[in-house]
C-alpha positions in Angstrom: 10.3 139.0 192.4 7.3 137.0 193.3 7.3 133.6 195.0 6.7 131.7 191.6 9.5 133.6 190.1 12.0 132.1 192.8 14.7 129.2 191.6 12.6 126.0 192.6 13.5 124.1 195.2 12.9 120.1 195.6 10.1 119.3 197.6 10.8 116.8 200.5 8.1 114.5 199.2 9.7 114.0 195.8 12.2 111.7 197.5 9.3 108.9 197.8 6.8 109.8 194.9 6.6 112.0 192.0 4.4 115.0 192.1 4.6 116.7 188.9 1.5 114.9 187.2 -1.9 115.8 187.9 -2.8 112.0 188.3 -0.5 110.2 191.0 -0.9 106.5 192.2 1.4 104.8 195.0 2.8 101.3 194.8 3.2 99.4 198.2 6.8 100.0 198.4 6.6 103.7 198.2 3.8 103.9 200.4 5.2 101.5 203.1 8.6 103.5 202.6 7.2 106.6 203.5 5.1 105.3 206.4 8.3 103.5 208.0 11.2 105.9 206.9 9.4 109.4 207.5 6.4 108.8 209.7 7.9 106.0 212.1 4.4 104.4 211.4 4.7 100.8 211.8 0.6 100.1 211.5 0.4 96.6 210.1 -2.0 98.2 207.3 1.1 99.7 205.9 3.0 96.6 205.6 4.0 95.7 201.8 2.2 92.3 202.2 -0.9 93.2 204.3 -4.2 91.9 202.8 -5.9 95.2 203.6 -2.8 97.5 202.7 -3.7 101.1 203.0 -1.6 104.5 201.6 -0.9 106.5 204.6 -3.1 109.6 204.9 0.0 111.6 206.0 1.4 110.8 202.5 -1.7 112.0 200.7 -1.7 115.3 202.9 2.1 115.7 201.9 1.5 115.5 198.4 -1.4 118.1 198.3 0.6 120.9 200.0 3.5 120.0 198.2 1.5 120.4 194.7 -1.3 122.8 195.7 0.6 125.4 198.2 -0.1 125.7 202.0 -3.2 128.0 203.0 -3.5 129.7 206.4 -6.6 127.5 207.0 -6.8 123.9 205.4 -8.7 120.8 206.5 -8.3 117.3 205.2 -11.4 115.0 205.5 -10.7 111.1 204.7 -13.7 109.2 203.2 -12.1 106.0 201.8 -8.8 104.0 202.3 -6.5 104.3 199.4 -5.0 101.0 198.4 -1.8 100.5 196.0 -1.9 101.8 192.5 -5.2 103.4 192.5 -5.0 106.3 190.6 -5.9 109.7 192.0 -6.5 113.2 190.6 -4.8 115.9 193.0 -4.9 119.5 193.0 -2.4 122.0 191.4 -4.4 124.7 193.4 -7.2 124.8 195.9 -10.3 127.5 195.2 -12.3 126.7 198.6 -12.6 123.0 198.2 -11.4 120.1 196.3 -12.1 116.4 196.0 -9.1 114.0 195.6 -11.2 111.2 193.5 -10.2 107.9 191.3 -11.2 107.6 187.8 -14.5 106.2 188.8 -15.1 109.6 190.4 -14.9 108.1 194.1 -14.0 110.6 196.5 -11.2 109.2 199.0 -10.5 112.8 200.6 -12.0 116.5 200.5 -9.5 119.4 201.1 -10.9 123.0 202.2 -8.6 125.7 202.0 -9.0 129.3 202.6 -6.7 132.4 203.5 -3.2 133.2 202.0 -1.3 130.4 200.0 2.2 129.9 200.0 4.4 127.5 197.9 7.7 128.1 199.8 9.7 124.9 199.8 11.3 125.5 203.2 7.9 126.0 205.1 6.0 123.2 203.2 8.8 120.7 203.8 9.3 121.9 207.5 5.4 121.4 208.0 5.7 118.2 206.3 8.4 116.7 208.4 7.1 118.2 211.6 3.7 116.9 211.3 4.5 113.4 209.7 6.9 113.0 212.9 4.0 114.2 215.3 1.7 111.7 213.6 4.2 108.8 214.0 4.1 109.0 217.8 0.4 108.4 218.1 0.8 104.8 218.6 1.8 103.9 221.3 2.9 106.9 223.0 -0.6 108.9 222.9 -3.2 106.5 222.2 -2.4 103.7 224.9 -2.3 106.4 227.6 -6.0 107.5 226.3 -7.3 104.0 226.2 -5.9 103.3 229.6 -7.5 106.5 231.1 -11.0 105.2 229.4 -10.3 101.7 230.2 -10.8 100.5 226.8 -8.4 99.1 223.9 -8.3 98.3 220.1 -8.5 94.6 219.0 -4.6 93.3 219.5 -5.5 90.6 216.7 -7.2 93.2 214.1 -6.0 96.6 215.5 -8.1 99.2 213.5 -7.2 103.0 214.0 -8.5 105.2 211.1 -7.4 108.7 210.1 -10.6 110.5 209.8 -9.2 114.5 209.4 -7.1 116.8 210.2 -7.0 120.7 210.4 -4.5 123.5 210.6 -4.5 126.8 211.3 -1.6 129.3 210.6 -1.4 133.1 211.6 1.4 133.9 209.6 3.2 132.1 206.6 6.4 134.2 206.6 8.5 131.5 208.4 10.7 128.6 207.1 11.2 126.8 210.3 8.1 124.8 211.9 7.9 122.2 214.8 4.6 120.5 216.6 4.0 120.4 220.2 0.9 118.2 221.6 -1.5 120.3 223.3 -4.3 118.3 224.6 -6.0 114.7 223.9 -9.3 113.3 224.4 -11.0 110.2 223.7 -14.8 110.0 223.7 -16.5 106.1 223.3 -19.8 105.1 221.9 -20.4 101.4 222.1 -17.1 99.7 220.4 -16.3 103.0 218.7 -13.9 105.6 219.9 -13.3 108.8 218.6 -9.7 110.1 219.4 -8.7 114.2 219.1 -5.0 115.2 219.2 -5.0 119.1 219.5 -1.4 120.7 218.7 0.4 123.9 218.5 2.7 125.0 215.7 5.9 126.7 216.8 8.5 128.8 214.9 11.4 129.9 216.7 9.9 129.6 220.2 6.9 131.6 219.1 3.0 129.7 218.6 2.2 130.5 215.1 -0.6 128.2 214.5 -2.9 125.3 215.9 -3.9 122.1 214.5 -5.9 119.2 215.5 -6.3 115.3 214.3 -9.0 113.1 214.6 -8.8 109.3 214.4 -11.5 106.5 214.8 -10.8 103.5 217.0 -13.1 100.3 216.3 -13.6 96.9 217.7 -13.1 98.2 221.4 -13.1 96.0 224.2 -12.3 96.2 227.9 -8.7 97.4 228.6 -6.1 94.6 229.4 -2.8 95.6 230.4 -0.9 92.1 229.3 -2.5 92.3 226.1 -1.6 96.1 225.4 1.9 95.0 226.4 2.0 92.3 224.0 0.7 94.6 221.1 3.4 97.2 222.1 5.9 94.9 222.1 4.8 93.3 218.8 4.9 97.0 217.4 8.1 97.6 218.6 9.7 94.7 217.4 8.2 95.2 213.9 10.0 98.5 214.1 13.4 96.9 215.3 13.5 94.5 212.5 12.4 96.9 209.8 15.8 99.1 211.1 17.9 96.1 211.2 17.1 94.7 207.6 17.4 98.3 206.3 
């Protein structure tokens, strides 16, 4: 029996948005719920009331692998911020490359894929949860340490950390459990911009079965100030606590 002949199991991401249609848009509520409830991401860009609202990149990633399957080699390159209610065309399959575009043919995300592909819900759900959980730890846990080492910080009044790209490489697809472990980090500075790279291992039942890396752009950098960082982290944690209290 082929994989496609097996009884269908719901994808985890379907709790947050329907994925059956080729064209999908996200409400502020859907995107914000995903950011806070799944990714543990309290970036103010994902707040419902934000003037410069942005759909989390991890939500787009999750929809793509749920719809088009997980390939051994995949890369996701973001080229534009997705606002709420922008109708995007998502792939049902990826032959080498696919551009996620709106109705005006503007590209927001380019996906490249190669190697074997699986539509196994257990593996895709495991990767979605593991990667999004890992991604949610980026701030303050990882980025604050990197900024301190380079004596720079983002603007506390307007913190701008943008998801640029992510790559994953799997040695095998015959697995159903998966976790991520941080392997290496780096931050390079040029003027008021910084490029942060987070490299990670993909682990299944104690075995390293693949690798990946995430690239983020930090803008509006200035000299590091511990007091400002402490205030920013405290505000971030307060936002999280207030949300958890209300929900």
